[in-house]
N, C-alpha and C positions, 0 to 999 in steps of 0.2 A: 437209744436206737435212732438211726437216721430216718429221714422221711422216705415214704414210698416214692420211687422215681418213675413208676409205671404210669402211663396215661390212664385217665378215668375209664372205667369199664373194661380194662384188660385184666385177664385172670393171672397174669404172671409176666411172662416174656415171650409167650408162644408166637405172637404176631408182630414182634419188633425185629426189624432187619437193620443190622448195623452197616452204615455206609461211610466210607472215607470221604469226609467233607471236601477235601481238596480235589479228589478225583471226580466227585459228583459235580462240583462247580466247573472244573475244566471241561468235562463232557458236555454239560448243558450250555456253557458259554460258547464252546466250539460249534455246537449245533446251531445256536443263534447266529453266530458270526457267519457260518456257511450259508445259512438261510438268507441273511441280509445281503451277502455278496452275490449269491447266485440268483435270488428271486426278488430283489428289490432295487439295489442301488447302482449296480454296474450294468452298462448296456452290452449287448452282444455285438461283436465286431462285424458280424455278417449282415444284420439288418439295422444296426444302430439303435435298437429299441430296448427299453427295460420291459419287464413282464407286464406292467400296468398298461403301457402304451400299446404293446402287442395285443393285449386282450381287448382294448378299446377298438383297435382296427378290425380285429376278428369279429367282434360283436356287431360293428357297423356293417361289415360285409354280410353277415347273416341277416341283418335287418334290411338288406338291399338299399343302403343309403349311398348309392352311386352318385357321381357328380351330375349325371343327367336326370336323376330322380328328385323327388321332393324332399323337404327337410323333415326330421323327426324331432320331437321334444328331447332335450338333453336328459331330462328326468327318466325318459324311457330307455335311452342308451345306457345311462348309469345303472339303472335297475337291472338291465340285461347283463351288463358286465359283472355287477356285484352278485346277482343271483346265480349265475352260471359259472363264472370263471375266476373272479377276484374276491377272495374272502376278507375284504377290508372295508373301511368306512366309505360311505357314499361321497363324503366331502373330498377325501383324498383322490378318489377317481375323477370327480368333477373338476378338481383343480388341475389334474393332469390333462383332461380333455380340453379345458379352457386354454391352457398354455399351448397346446398343439394348434389352436386356432388363431393365436395372437401373431399378427404379422411383424410386430416389434420384438417378439421373443423368439420366434422360429423363422429361420431364413426361408424355408420352403414349407409353409403350413400344410399339415396333413388333414386338418379339419376345416371345412368351410362353415363358419358360424353365422347365424342370423340372430340379431339381438345385441344386447350389451355384453361384450366379452372383455371388459376392462380397457384400460388405456395406459399410455406411457407415463402418465402422472402417478401411477401406482394404485389407481382406483380399482376396486374389485369388480368382477363380472356380476351380472344379475343372477338371481337364484335360478337353479336348473329348471324350475317349472316355467320360467319365462323365456328361456333361450332355446334355439333349435340348431341342429347341425346335420351335416352330411360330409361325405369324404371329398377330398380334392383329387386331382389327377395324379399328384405325387403319391397319395395313399394307394390308389389303384395300381400304380407301378410296383409298389412294395408287395402287393397281394397277387400280382400277375402269376397265374399258373398254380395257385394254391389248391385248386380242385383237381389238378392233374398229377397228384402224388409227388409234387415238387419238394415237399418237406415232410418230416415225421410229425405225427400227432401223439399226444399223450392224454391220459385221463385227467379230467379236472379234479379239483380238490374233493368233490363229493362223489366222484366216479360215475356221474350220470351222463356227462358229455365228454367231448374231446376238444383239445385246443392245440394249436400249432406250437412246436418247440421253438421254431424260428420262422420268419416270413421269407418268401423267395427273394425279396429285396432287389428288384431290377434297378433301383435308384441308390446311389452311394450315400445312404442316409446318415451313417455315423459321422462322417466328416462334414457333409453338406449342412446338416441341422445341428451338429454338435450335441453335447450332453454334459450334465454335471450331476454329481451325486456323492454322498458320504456313506461309506459302508463301515465295517468294523476293521480298524487298523489300516484302511486304505481309502482313497478317494479318487474320483475321476473328474476331469475338467477339460472339455474339448470345445473349442470355439467353432462357430459355423464357418463353412467355406463355400466357394463358388462351384456349383455342380458341373458346369461346362469345363472348368479348369481341372477338376478332379477326373472327369471322364477323359480329358486329353492326356493327363498323366497316366491313367489306367491303360489307355491305348498304347502309350509309349512302353509301358511295362509288359504288355502282351508281346509287342514287337521285339523288345530287348529285355528278356527276363533277368539279365545280370546287371541291369541299370542300378546305379546308386541313388540315394536321396537327392543329391545335387542335380542329377540328370532329370528328375521329375519336377524340378522347380524352374521358374523363369525369374531371373534376377532383374530384368528390365521389361517393361510392357512391350508387347508385340504390336505392329501396325494393325494386324487382324486380331481383335480380342479373342476370337475363338481358337486361335493358335497358342494362346497363353496356357502354360501349365500352372501348377500351384504357385502362387506368389505370396500367399499368407492368408489369414482369415478374411472372410467377407461377411461382416456383421449386418444383420437386417436393418440396424439403425444408422449404418454408414460410419462416419468418423474417419480419422486419418491415423494410420499406424506410423510411428516415428522411430521404429527400430531399424538397425542396419540389416542388410541382407545376410551378412555373416551370422548375426545372432539369431535371425529367424531360421536359417539353415541348421544351425546347431540344435535349436529346439526340435525341429522335425527329425533330426538324426537320432536324438536320444529319446524323444517322446515326452521330454520335460522342458519347461521354460516358461516364459511369459511374454505378453505383447503389450506395448505401451500405446494406448489408444487416446487420441485427442479429439476434441470437438472440432467441427468444421466451422470456420467463421470468416467473415469479410467485413471490411470497413465501408460504411454507407455514408455518402456525402449528403449533408443536410442543407448545404448552401451557406454562403457568407463565412466560409472557413470552418464551420462547425461540422461535426461528424459523430456517428455512433457505430458501435460494433454490433453486428447481428450474427448470432449463433444459429445455424440451420440444422446441424446434426450433433447429437451428444453421444458419448460412449455407450456401448452395449451394456445393458443391465442396470443403468443408472436411472432412477426415478426422477423425472423432470421437476415435480413439485418439491421433492426433498432437496434437489440441487439448488433451486431458487431460494428455498428457506435458508440453506447454508450460506449462500452469497449474502442474503439480507442480514443474517446474524453477524457475519464478518464486517459488513458495512457499519452496523450498530456498534460493534466492538472497535471500530476505527482501525481495522487491520488492512483495509484496502483504500489507502489515501488517494489513489489515482481514480477511483470509481465514485461517481455521483449517485447513480441509481441503477436498478435492474427492473425490467418489465417483461412480462410474459405475454407476447402477442400471438401465441400459437393458435392455429385452428386445426385443420387436419394435419398440417405439417408443423414442424418445430420452428419456432421463431422467438428467440430470447434476445432482447435488446439491452445492451450495456451502455450506459451513458457516462462518458468520462468527466472528470472534475473540470478540466479546461481543454481548450482546443490544442494546447501545446503538448499535451501528453502523447507519448509515443505508443501507438496502438499495440505494437509487438510486446513492449515491456509490460503494458497493462495486462495483456493476455498471459504472459509468462507468469506474472504474479498470481493470476487466477488459476492457472494450471497447477501451480505449486500448492495452493491452499484448498482448492475445491475439486469436485469430481468432474470438472470439465476435462480433466485428464485422469484416466484410471488405468490400472494394469489388469489384464485378463490372463489368468494362469492357464498353462497348457500342461495337462497330465493325462496322457493317452493310456489310462489304465482301463482295460476292457476285458471282457470274457472271450478268450480265444477258443474257437470251436465250441462255444457255449458252455465250456467247463472250467478252463484254467484262467484265472485272472493274471494279467501281466501288462507291463508298460511296453507298448509297441511303437516303432518308428513309422513315419509316413509310408515308407515302402511296404512294411509288414502289414499295415492296415489295408492298403490297396491290394496287396497280394492275397490276403485272406478273403477279401470281398470278391475278387476275380475267381478264386478257387471255388467259392460258394456258388457263384454264377454258373461255373462249369458243371458243378455237381447238380445244380437245379436243371440245367439243360439236359444232362444225361438222364436224370430221373423223369423229366417230362417227355423226353424222346422215347424212353422205354414204355412209359404209360401209353403214349400215342401208338406205339408199335403193337402193344397188347390189344388196344382197341381195334386197330386195323386188322390184326390176325383174327380177332373174334368176328368182325364185320365180314371179312372175306369168307369165313366159314359159313356165316348166315347166308351170304349172297349165293354161295355154292348150293345151299339147300333150297333157296328161292328158285334158282335156275332149274333144278330138278323138278320142283313143284310146278313151275311154269310149263315145262315140257310134258308133264304128266298131270295136268290140272284136273281133268275129268276123273282120273283114277284116284287122285288124292281126295277129291270131294266124295267119291264113292266109298272109300275106306273110312273117312270120317263119319259118313252117314250110317254105314252098315256095321262097322266093327265096334264092339264094346270098349276095347283098348286099342285105339288106332295107332298110338305112338310106337309100340314094339313092332306092329305089322309094317308100318312105313319104314322103320329103321332096318328091318330084315329085308324088305323088298328092294330098297334102293341103297342100302349100306350107308344110311345117314347116321350122323353123330347125334348124341342126345340133344345138344344145343340146336342143331339144324331142325330136328323133328319138333322140338319145343317151339322154335321160332315160327315154323309153318303152322302149327296148331294155334299159336297166339295171334296169328295174322287176322286183321279185321276184313270183313267182306269187301269193304270199300277199297281196300288195297289191291284187290284182284284186278281192278281197272288199270292200275298203274303197273302191274306186274308184267312188264314187257321185257323180252329177251335183250333188246337193244339197250334199254336203260340199265338193266342189271349188269350187262357186259361192260358198258361205259363206266359205271361206278367201280366195277371190279378192276378194270385196267388202271383207272386213276389211283385207286388205293394201292394196287400192286406197285405202281411207280413210286408212290410216296413211301411205301414199305422199303423199297430198294434204297431210296435216298436216306431214310433213317438208319437202316442197317449200315450203310456206308459211313454215315456220320458217327455212329457208335463205334465203328471199327477204326476210326482215324482221329488221333489226338490233334492233328493239324486242322482238320475240318471243324472239330469242336471249338478250338480257339478262334477260328475264323468266324464261327457263328456267334460266339461270345462278343467278339470284336464288333460285329454288325449290330448286336443288341446295345452295346455301350455307345456306339455312334448314334443310334436312334435317340438315346437319352441326351447325349451331348447336343444334338440338333434341336431337341424338344425344349431344352433349357438353355439355349445359346444366348450370346450377348445381345442378339437383336430383339429378344423378348423382354418385356417389362420385368418379369420375374427373374430372368437370368442375367440381366445387366449387373456388372460389378458395382457394389455400393461403397465399399470401403476403399479409400485411396491410400497411397504410400507417399511419404515425404521425409526429408531429413529434418530433425528438430533444429530450429534456428539457434545459432551459437551466440547467445547473449552473455554479457559479463554478469557473473554471479552476484557481484557487488551491486550492480544496477538493479537486479531483480530483488535482492534483499532490501535495498533502500526503498524500492517501489512498494514494499509491503508495510512500511512504517510511515506513519504520519509525521512529517517534519515539524517539530515544535522546539522553541528555545528552552533550555533547562540550565540550571546551575548545579554542577556536581560538587557534592560536599564530602570530604574524607576527614574523619576524626583521627586523633592520635592513636586511639585503640582499635582502629580499623573498621569503624562503622561507616557504611555508605548510604547516601540518599541523593535523589535528584529533585531539586526544587523547581517548580514551574517558573518559566521566565528567566531573564538574565538579571540577577540581583546586583545592585551596586554596592550595598553596605553589608558586609559579612559579620559585622559586630553584633547583629541582632540574633544570630543563630544560637539556638540552645542545644546543650549536650547533656549526656548523663553525668552524674556526679563523679568527679575524678577524671573526666574526659574533656578534651578541648579540640579546637579546630587545628587540623594539620595543614590542609590545603583546600581551596575551593576555586573552581574555574568555570567558565561559560562553555556550553556545548549545544549541539542539536540532538534530537532523539534518534536521528539517523546515523550519528557518529558511533565509532568504536572507541571505548576508553581502555587504555593500556595501563596496567598496574605492575610495578617492579617491586619485588620483595627483597629483604636483606639476604635471602638465600640465592640471589642471582636468577630468580625465575620470573618470567613475564606471564601475566594472565590477561585475557581479553574479555570484556563484558560490554554488550551493546548498551548504549545509553538508555534505550527504551526498556531494557530489562532491569534497570536499577530501581530499587523501591522508591515510592513517592515521598514527598516532603513531610507527610504527617508523622509525628513522633520523631524518633531519633534514627530511623532507617533500620538497616540490618547489618550484621557483621559480615565481612567479606568471606569468612570461612563457610558460610551457608551457601554461597554462590559458586565458590571454587574450592578445589582440594589443596588448601594452603596449610603447610606444616605449622604446628602450634607454637614452635619456638622462633617463628619468623614474624616480621612485621612489614608494613608497607613503607618503601623508601619514597616513592613518588607515584603520581598518576597524571595522565595527560591525554588529550584527544589525538587519536591516530592520524598521522599524515604520511601516506605512503611515499611521498617524494623526499622525505628527510633521511639524514644519517644521524645516528646517535653516538655519543661518547659515553662509555661506561667506565666507572672507576670504583675500585674497592677501597676499603679503609686502609689496607696495607700499602696502597699506592700503586697497584697494578691496574691496567686498563687497556681498552682497545675500541675500535670503531665498529659499528654494525649498522647495516641498512634497516630502517624501521619495518620494512616489509618482512624481514627475516625474524622478527620477534613476535609477530602476531600468532596467538595460540587459538586453535579451533576447538579445543576440548577443555573440560573442567580441570584436567591435570596440569594445564599450563605448558610453557616451554622453557626448559633450562637453557639459559644463554651464557651466564657468567658462572664459571666454576670457582666456588669459594669454599674454604673449610674454616670452621670456627678455630680461633677467635676472629679470623678475617670474615668480612661480610661486604655485600654490595653497598656502596655508600652514595654514589652520585650517578645521575643520568641526565644528560642535557643534549639538545639538538646542536649540531655542528654548524658554525658559520665562520667565515674567514679562513686564515691560513696558518695561525699560530695558536698554541695552547699556553695558558698561564695557570700554574698549579700552586696552591698554598698549603703548607702543612700545619699541623697543630703547634709545631715549634716556631711558627711565624716566619718561616723561610719560604721565599717565592722563587719559582723557576719558570722561565719562558723558553719554549723550544718549538720548532716547526711541526705543524700538524702532520706533515708527510712522514715523520718518524714513527707515527703510530700505525700499526697494521689494521686492516679491515678483516674481520672474522665473522662467522655466523655463530660460533660458540667457542669458549675457551677461558683460560685464566687471564690471558692478556700479557702485556710486557710491563716492566717496571717503568713508572712515570717519574717518580722522585724518590730519593733515598732518605731514610730517616734513621736516627739512632734510637729515638723513642717516639711514641705517639704515632699518628697516622695522618691521612689527608684531611684537610679542612674544607677546601673548595677548589673548583676548577672552572675555568672560563675559556672559551675559544673566541678569537677576535682576529681582525685583519691588522697586520703590522703597520700598514700605511696610515690607517686612521688612528692607531694607538689603542692603549688599554685604558678603560675607564671603570670606575666603581663608585658606589654611593656610601657616604659615611652615615653615622647614626642620626645626623641632623638633616638627612636627605640631600646633602650637598654632593655635586658630582665632581670627581677628581679625574684628570686625564693625564696619562704619561705617553709622550710621543715616542716614535721609533728610536730617536737618538737618546732620549732619556731612559730607555729600557735596556740600553746596551749592556750594562753590568749584570742584568738578570738573565740575559739570553745565554743559554748554554746547551749542553748536550742532554738529551733525554736520559733519565735515571741518575743525574747528578744531584747534589744536595741543595743547590740554590743559595741565595743570599737573603738576609733579613729584609722584610717588606719595606717598600718606600714610605717616606714620611706621609702621614695623613691616612694611612690604610686603616680600615675599621678594626677595633679591638675584637670584634666577633670572629675575625678571620674569614669573613665572607665578602664576596665582591658586591653583594647587595642585589 
């Protein structure tokens, strides 16, 4: 019998419910995903806030922590938020509160903090029991009108209180302060922007609803900064954006892209020709202490040969001092090398994935975000106007009752004194409404002194006029937009470029166009090395320029193929028998300890091929390539450099033919010797220059192949070395019988030519 599969204590299978595991997981994960997207990670396009931030703002309003009031302990605020609205940990709420107060994290802080709220070095804020906070003017703008039925409220998690679904949002918070978050299957990343520029773009959109994204942006700065529309992000930490206007425009059109932000720096003269670089602004989101650590690590690793030292002289402001190795260093090249290797340059992603109408997540363009904010502002205006209208109607009704009471004051007092139920008697006698009778009965005796007909009529007329204005506003779409426009203009002026908070911090510039080679070399310390290549393809770079190669040791069965002097900043070119060129930086070659490493570890070289030759790259040279079968062509050395591990195929050869020779071109003639010891001399001009190919026939053979090739100037003659290191030379006249047409067979080599068949 099988074991009992029922849980302990069950009497059979009466209480067991069978569930499809896949469906159960799908349902539960979907519920979790929706919860994360809606109630945690994505901001609402209307007020730019996630639920935790909205709840903090709402709780601070209930605690009356207005900008003109005193501060309250953060622990009290966090307790209020956690106990009433946000059923999550106190630390996560406090972290959100701290971020809203950090002027280097938020472009327009919503919280005014007192105490240690962290710093740009990445140090944490003090514990919540030590810090205090209150709202800023920006926060009050977001909450403006919340008591006037401007937005809907919903029950909190324990259904004891109510919380706003969204804030009225008189400030364009989503784009002005930005947002970032990771949900399930989607993320959001919005950089901060300049509020005055956003308001200007919004005003343009009100006037021209059909405007496109390019119409809402300024490609060049205006003389009057307040006339600028959106130019790009405006980070609280400043910096310089080095993207082109076209790429920025494309990002705002699609809602996706990224911005390249560089530190702001200048060169500071130290006198006597010495100088240092001072960095005054670093990219947004970069921790200064971590940045300095990274630069120091690169210095120790000798990856920054142009830099001598880095110092942090920051106080309230950022001041990083970079000391160059020598006064001859180019500051721009030094900074380019730092931008490449450190977070002095960083990319900030743009992914405007937000909750549209508080319900649907989607990636919106700049125009769509501003459009939804303006529509929300119009909706808030209508709701507040209706709320005010209801208040006026109610007050006018009460004033009508007061006027009747004033005109019949003695009778009213008599009825209240003598009648057991004065309310229905008064309602019947003067045809009062329930509200009017209740208001008269609830009046204090001291109010009788103020109850004058003139005052009542004056208030009645003023309210009647306001009522007519509100009714006209509610009946006209044009007047509503005019009112929204006026509100947006108020925000624009409040955060204009003349204010410290509103002044643009991030600048725009074109990235300097420096030679990539110069920057690459600036990142490598220049040192002499000796490059050693073995017959079996093992590479190493010995420190210094060795004079005697005979002391080099190799693996058993291996020997020296070639060795030459180079600098660590050089590129080393390798040609294989398959006609492929590979490029390896001399600084990347393994050190001189041991036997080095096989070339196949560093590049993707085929197993059946071997190294023909290796040499230091010189971009000014032209090379002559020749295959064993006697084909060849000329190629510029710049055309053979390979930037990837795969290398570059330059000479097309098929087995049994293979690449045999590669030499730099000098002079005007070519001398070629075959294994059959026949030599041919022909003009260099007869060889074509190509970037890739099989080449043309250089010399014809019945059997065997090419042995050696040399280029030379006919005027100075052809020379070679014999086995005893004696130099032989044949002048122009002595070479006449070997000079012929390219691709002919040639004649037997001159007397004294080495038996090796090589020119030496």
